[in-house]
Structures are given as structure tokens and as C-alpha cells.
C-alpha positions in Angstrom: 32.8 48.0 14.5 32.6 44.3 14.9 35.6 44.4 17.3 33.3 46.0 19.9 30.6 43.3 19.9 32.0 40.4 21.9 29.8 40.8 25.0 26.6 41.2 22.9 27.4 38.2 20.7 28.3 36.1 23.8 24.9 36.9 25.2 23.3 36.1 21.9 24.9 32.6 21.6 24.8 31.8 25.4 26.4 28.4 25.9 26.3 27.0 22.3 30.0 26.3 21.6 31.1 29.4 23.4 34.7 28.5 24.0 35.3 27.8 20.4 33.7 31.0 19.4 35.9 33.0 21.8 39.0 31.5 20.2 37.7 32.2 16.7 37.1 35.8 17.8 40.7 36.1 19.0 42.0 34.8 15.6 39.7 37.2 13.8 41.2 40.2 15.7 44.8 38.8 15.6 45.1 37.8 11.9 43.6 40.3 9.4 43.7 39.3 5.8 46.6 41.1 4.0 45.5 43.8 1.5 46.1 43.1 -2.2 45.8 44.9 -5.5 45.0 42.6 -8.5 44.6 45.1 -11.3 45.9 48.7 -12.1 42.4 50.1 -11.9 41.0 48.1 -9.0 41.9 47.9 -5.4 40.1 44.6 -5.0 38.1 42.4 -7.4 35.4 41.9 -4.8 35.2 44.6 -2.2 33.4 43.4 0.9 32.6 46.5 3.1 32.8 46.7 6.9 29.1 47.4 6.9 28.4 44.1 5.0 30.6 42.1 7.4 28.9 43.7 10.3 25.4 42.9 9.0 26.6 39.3 8.2 28.0 38.7 11.7 25.1 40.3 13.6 22.5 38.7 11.4 19.3 40.3 9.9 16.0 38.4 9.7 13.8 39.3 6.8 10.4 40.6 7.6 9.0 39.3 4.3 9.9 35.7 4.3 7.9 33.7 1.9 7.0 30.1 2.6 9.0 27.7 0.6 7.0 26.0 -2.1 9.7 23.4 -2.7 9.6 21.9 0.7 8.5 18.5 -0.6 11.1 18.3 -3.4 13.4 15.4 -3.9 16.1 16.3 -1.3 17.4 14.6 1.8 17.8 17.9 3.7 16.1 21.2 3.0 17.4 24.3 4.8 15.5 27.5 5.1 15.7 30.5 7.4 13.4 29.0 9.9 13.8 25.3 9.8 15.8 22.2 8.8 13.6 19.6 7.2 15.3 16.2 7.2 13.7 13.8 4.7 16.5 11.2 4.7 15.2 8.0 6.4 18.5 6.1 6.6 19.3 5.2 10.2 23.0 4.7 9.4 23.5 8.4 8.3 23.2 11.1 10.9 21.8 14.4 9.6 21.0 17.3 12.0 21.7 20.9 12.6 24.8 22.2 14.4 22.8 23.2 17.5 21.5 19.6 18.1 24.7 18.0 17.0 26.5 20.0 19.7 24.8 17.8 22.3 23.8 14.6 20.4 27.2 14.0 18.8 29.5 15.8 21.2 32.4 13.4 20.8 32.5 14.0 17.0 31.9 17.7 17.6 34.9 17.9 19.9 37.1 15.8 17.6 36.5 17.5 14.3 34.7 20.8 14.7 36.4 22.4 17.7 39.8 21.8 16.1 39.1 23.6 12.9 39.3 27.4 12.8 40.3 27.9 9.2 43.0 30.1 7.7 41.5 33.5 7.0 40.1 36.5 8.7 36.6 36.4 7.4 36.5 32.7 7.9 37.3 33.3 11.6 34.5 35.8 11.8 32.0 33.3 10.4 33.2 30.6 12.9 32.8 33.1 15.7 29.3 34.3 14.7 27.7 31.3 13.0 24.0 30.9 13.9 23.5 27.3 12.8 24.2 25.0 9.9 23.9 21.3 9.0 25.9 18.5 10.5 26.2 15.2 8.6 28.0 12.0 9.8 28.5 9.1 7.5 29.9 6.1 9.5 32.7 3.7 8.4 32.0 1.3 5.5 28.9 3.2 4.2 27.8 4.0 0.7 25.5 7.0 0.4 24.2 9.7 -2.0 22.8 12.8 -0.4 21.1 15.9 -1.8 20.9 19.2 0.1 18.9 22.3 -0.8 19.3 25.6 0.9 16.7 28.4 0.4 17.7 31.2 2.7 15.8 34.4 2.1 17.7 37.0 0.0 16.6 39.8 2.4 18.3 38.1 5.4 21.9 38.3 6.4 23.4 35.5 8.4 26.4 33.2 9.0 26.1 29.4 8.7 28.7 26.6 9.4 28.2 23.2 7.7 30.1 20.1 8.7 30.3 16.7 6.8 32.3 13.8 8.3 32.9 10.8 6.1 34.0 7.6 7.9 36.7 5.2 6.9 36.2 3.1 3.7 33.0 5.0 2.9 31.9 6.1 -0.6 29.7 9.2 -0.6 28.4 11.8 -3.1 26.9 15.0 -1.8 25.1 17.6 -3.9 24.8 20.9 -2.1 22.6 23.5 -3.8 22.1 27.1 -2.7 19.2 28.8 -4.5 17.6 32.2 -4.4 14.4 32.9 -2.4 12.9 36.3 -2.8 14.8 39.4 -3.9 17.0 41.4 -1.5 20.5 42.6 -0.6 21.4 40.2 2.2 24.9 39.1 3.1 25.4 35.3 3.3 28.5 33.9 4.9 29.1 30.2 5.3 32.0 27.8 6.1 31.7 24.2 4.8 34.1 21.7 6.4 34.5 18.1 5.0 36.5 15.5 6.9 37.4 12.5 4.7 38.7 9.7 6.8 41.2 7.0 5.7 40.3 5.2 2.4 37.1 7.2 1.9 36.0 8.2 -1.6 34.0 11.5 -1.7 32.4 13.6 -4.3 31.2 17.1 -3.2 29.1 19.1 -5.7 28.5 22.8 -4.8 26.1 24.9 -6.8 25.4 28.5 -5.9 22.6 30.4 -7.6 21.5 32.8 -4.9 19.8 36.2 -5.3 21.2 38.6 -7.9 21.8 41.4 -5.3 23.2 39.6 -2.4 26.8 39.3 -1.1 28.1 35.8 -0.8 31.2 34.6 1.1 31.9 30.9 1.1 34.8 28.9 2.4 35.0 25.2 1.5 37.6 23.3 3.6 38.1 19.5 2.9 40.6 17.6 5.1 41.9 14.4 3.4 43.3 11.8 5.7 45.6 8.9 4.5 44.6 7.2 1.2 41.4 9.2 0.8 40.1 10.9 -2.4 37.8 13.7 -3.1 36.3 15.2 -6.3 34.9 18.7 -6.1 32.6 20.3 -8.7 31.7 23.9 -7.9 29.4 26.1 -9.9 28.9 29.8 -9.2 26.2 31.7 -11.1 24.3 33.9 -8.7 25.0 36.7 -6.2 26.1 40.3 -6.9 29.4 39.8 -5.1 30.9 36.3 -4.8 33.9 35.4 -2.7 34.5 31.6 -3.0 37.5 30.1 -1.3 38.3 26.3 -1.6 41.4 24.9 0.0 42.0 21.2 0.5 44.3 20.0 3.3 46.0 16.8 2.1 47.9 14.1 3.9 49.7 10.9 2.8 48.6 9.2 -0.5 45.6 11.5 -1.0 44.0 12.7 -4.2 42.0 15.9 -4.9 40.4 16.8 -8.2 38.6 20.0 -8.5 36.5 21.3 -11.4 34.9 24.7 -11.4 32.6 26.9 -13.6 31.6 30.5 -13.0 29.5 32.7 -15.2 29.3 36.5 -14.3 26.8 38.9 -15.9 25.6 42.5 -15.4 27.6 44.1 -12.6 28.5 40.8 -10.8 32.0 40.6 -9.2 33.5 37.1 -8.6 36.7 36.1 -6.8 37.2 32.4 -7.1 40.1 31.0 -5.1 41.0 27.2 -5.3 44.1 25.9 -3.6 45.8 22.8 -2.2 47.7 22.5 1.1 49.7 19.3 0.7 51.3 18.0 3.9 51.5 14.3 2.9 53.8 12.2 0.9 52.5 11.1 -2.6 49.6 13.5 -2.5 48.1 14.4 -5.9 46.2 17.6 -6.7 44.5 18.6 -10.0 42.5 21.9 -10.1 40.7 23.2 -13.2 38.5 26.3 -13.3 36.7 28.0 -16.2 34.9 31.3 -16.2 32.8 33.3 -18.7 32.4 37.1 -18.3 29.5 39.1 -19.8 28.5 42.8 -19.7 30.3 44.9 -17.1 31.0 42.0 -14.7 34.4 40.9 -13.4 36.0 37.6 -12.5 39.2 36.8 -10.7 40.7 33.3 -10.6 43.3 32.7 -7.9 44.9 29.5 -6.9 47.9 28.1 -5.0 49.6 24.8 -5.3 51.2 24.6 -1.8 53.4 21.6 -1.3 55.0 21.6 2.2 58.5 20.3 3.1 57.1 16.9 4.1 55.1 16.5 0.9 57.7 14.6 -1.0 56.8 12.7 -4.2 53.7 14.9 -4.5 52.2 16.5 -7.6 50.1 19.6 -8.2 48.4 21.3 -11.1 46.3 24.4 -11.4 44.6 25.5 -14.6 42.5 28.6 -15.2 40.7 29.8 -18.4 38.5 32.8 -18.7 36.4 33.7 -21.8 35.6 37.4 -22.2 32.3 38.1 -23.9 32.3 41.8 -23.5 34.7 44.7 -24.0 33.5 46.1 -20.7 34.1 42.9 -18.7 37.2 42.1 -16.8 39.1 38.9 -16.2 42.2 38.3 -14.1 44.1 35.1 -13.2 46.7 34.7 -10.6 48.0 31.2 -10.1 51.0 30.5 -7.8 53.2 27.5 -7.0 54.4 27.4 -3.4 56.8 24.4 -3.5 58.9 23.8 -0.4 60.8 20.6 -1.3 62.6 19.5 -4.5 61.1 16.1 -4.9 57.8 17.1 -6.5 56.1 17.8 -9.8 53.9 20.9 -10.2 52.8 23.3 -12.9 50.1 25.9 -13.7 48.4 27.3 -16.7 46.3 30.4 -17.3 44.5 31.9 -20.3 42.2 34.9 -20.8 40.7 35.4 -24.3 37.7 36.6 -26.2 35.8 34.6 -28.8 37.9 33.4 -31.8 36.4 35.1 -34.9 37.5 32.2 -37.0 35.4 29.8 -34.9 32.4 32.1 -35.2 32.9 32.4 -39.0 33.2 28.6 -39.4 29.9 28.0 -37.5 28.1 30.7 -39.4 29.3 29.1 -42.6 27.3 26.0 -41.4 24.1 28.0 -41.3 24.1 29.3 -37.7 23.6 33.0 -37.0 26.1 35.0 -34.9 24.2 34.6 -31.6 23.7 30.9 -32.1 27.4 30.5 -33.0 28.6 32.3 -29.8 26.2 30.3 -27.7 27.5 27.0 -29.1 31.1 28.0 -28.4 30.4 29.0 -24.8 28.5 25.8 -24.2 31.5 23.9 -25.5 33.8 25.9 -23.3 32.0 25.2 -20.0 30.3 21.9 -21.1 33.3 19.8 -20.0 31.6 19.4 -16.7 29.3 16.8 -18.3 32.3 14.6 -19.0 33.4 14.3 -15.4 30.3 13.1 -13.7 27.7 10.3 -14.3 25.3 11.9 -11.8 22.2 12.7 -13.9 20.6 14.8 -11.2 23.8 17.0 -11.1 24.0 17.3 -14.8 20.4 18.3 -15.2 20.8 20.9 -12.4 24.0 22.4 -13.9 22.8 22.4 -17.5 19.5 24.2 -16.4 21.5 27.0 -14.8 24.0 27.3 -17.6 21.4 27.9 -20.3 22.7 31.3 -21.7 
């Protein structure tokens, strides 16, 4: 059991952020995630076993790592199992790994990283056991566009922690792509923390297309300080098991817009959880998530609009839509409004449906066959993502993945 491994893991990490890790370990033991049952015939939509968590926390290095052939591709940072290759030459943007940042940017590390433990049991476990990760600092009054590519081996199991700090009045777009490398049954756990300082404008694009047999646990945690805005686009295509949890912590006069797409095939299991945690006055949250389910796969959409007592004059919206393309596929949606003061506006919507036969019939009457008609309807369903970004690189990356 993981609970027995404190001494071993302490020795493994030695002095790298050891006090923080000890506190995260205490939280991991003290606050287990509550059990839930989301469907009459399923205990959980994505069942992560104790063995998988143990492999993730301890880490497993692949013995068959292939050298990355994309190492010279057009990215500012390329992350593999063995190295961080930094290609960004801008001196005003700091990019490094967590290990180096612990000493080189200790003041920022202490201010942001050591104060953030997360909200959930497995998130605490990743914060306790993380092996490395990237650390990005964009100073005040800076405009930047950054591209990150992660190619960790599918045979390996590991935990990573990534931190992005955006200074005041800065305008930044980050595209963060996680791709498959080899074939294997690794367990990949990562926490991604974004700190958006006052008056910053941030776009964060997350694309996950990792190996078809791996287990993936990802927590995305933006913190929005006064007058800041963030737009999040998340796409989940790969991995056998996907647990994706995004929760934005929002303070006064902040805005968060989140747009998601997930496509599950074969035996994939996906649990996609997008939420707001609104502490500030006049905060505005808008979450939209769409999923397509093929074959014997399953998808769960969960989301909370959580407006705290101090969050007066705030608004929150959560919308989920799932398109079932198979009689054997399963979709479930569980939105919730957690409103703790009366001076707010909030709502949620949810839909789960199969293809409309009349739409298929109409398209076939125009000369398309049944397969072409279905493909066109699906592309229209998830193609809304092209309308919410002007980033050509992002559009090309997403459209390439979503070819059905």
C-alpha cells in the first residue's frame, strides 16, 4: 500500500521540496475521495485501481524508450522521459524544469507552488510523489505565445507537476500537447497549476492524445486574481482510462470560459470534470463540454458551478452534450449548482442523444451515403471549437486528431 512508503519516497526525493511533499502526503492520508456511484450498473465510470496508483506514485522507467524523432519540431519546450529541451530564446520568459526552478526561482516557488496542494486525494498523491515537471514564468506586461509538447513513453509510469505563472497585465496563449510515444500500459499522473495575476489575459489549450492502453489522471488548476481572464480549450482523445479534472479558483471581477471536446472509442473510459470555485464578486464562469461515444466506450461529464457566500453579483453556466454513436456505448452527465448566496445568476444544461434519423435522411437525400452523413453530423457537433479560436496551429492540431 502507498501508505507504507513515506520513508522510501523521502529517500528517493532527498531535499527537493521535501517539506511540501510531507504536507501533501498528510493530506493524501487524511482526505480520501468520497465514493460515488454514477450509474445503476457501474460502481465508477473510471475505476483507477490501487495497483495503478502505486505504480504511478513509485514510478516505472521503460526499458524500451525510443529516441524522439520530433525533437526538432516547432515547439518552445519539448518534454520526454529523459530530458527537457528548451528551444524558446526569449530572455523575458523563464522556462525550466521544477527541479531547477526550486533553486533558481525560489521566491516564486515559495509564493505560488508551496501554497497550492489542490482539493482531491489523488491530486495530493501526485503533489507528494511528483518526479519533475515544467516551470514557466511570464513577467508583468509581457505578450507571449508558447507551445509545449510532451512525449513521455507509454510504457513508463510517473507523476509530473507543471506550473505556469502569468504576471500582471500580461497576455499569453499556451498550447500544451501530450502525445503518445510507443505502446504500453503506463500510468501517467500530472497536476497543472496556472496562476493568472491581476489584469492578465490567458488562453490555455490542453490536448491529450496519449497511448491507447495507458491510464491518465490530470488535474488542471487555474487561479484567477482580480480582473484576470482565462479561456481554456481542452481536448481528450487518447488513453484507455481518462480522469480529467479542471477547477478554476476565481476572485473579484474575473472571467473564465471553458470549452471541451472528448471522443471515446473501443473500450475507453472517460470521466471529464469541469468546475468553478467562485470566491470573488462579479466573477463570470461559462463552461461548455461536448463528447462523442463510439463502440463499447463510456463517458461521464461532471461539473459544479460553486459560488461562495462572498461571490455576490457573480454568474455561472455549465453545459454538457453527449452524442451516442453506439448502442453499447454509455454516456452520463451530472451537473450541479452549489450557490451559497442569493445575489447571483446561474444555470446548467445537459443532453445525451443518439443521431437524429431525420438529419441522416436529409443528408442522404443530398447524395451522401450513410457513413458520410454520420461523419458530417459529428464534425458539426464538435466543430464548434473552430469558432472560438483564431490560433491556426491549434485548429490544425485539433482537426487532425478529430478526423473520424
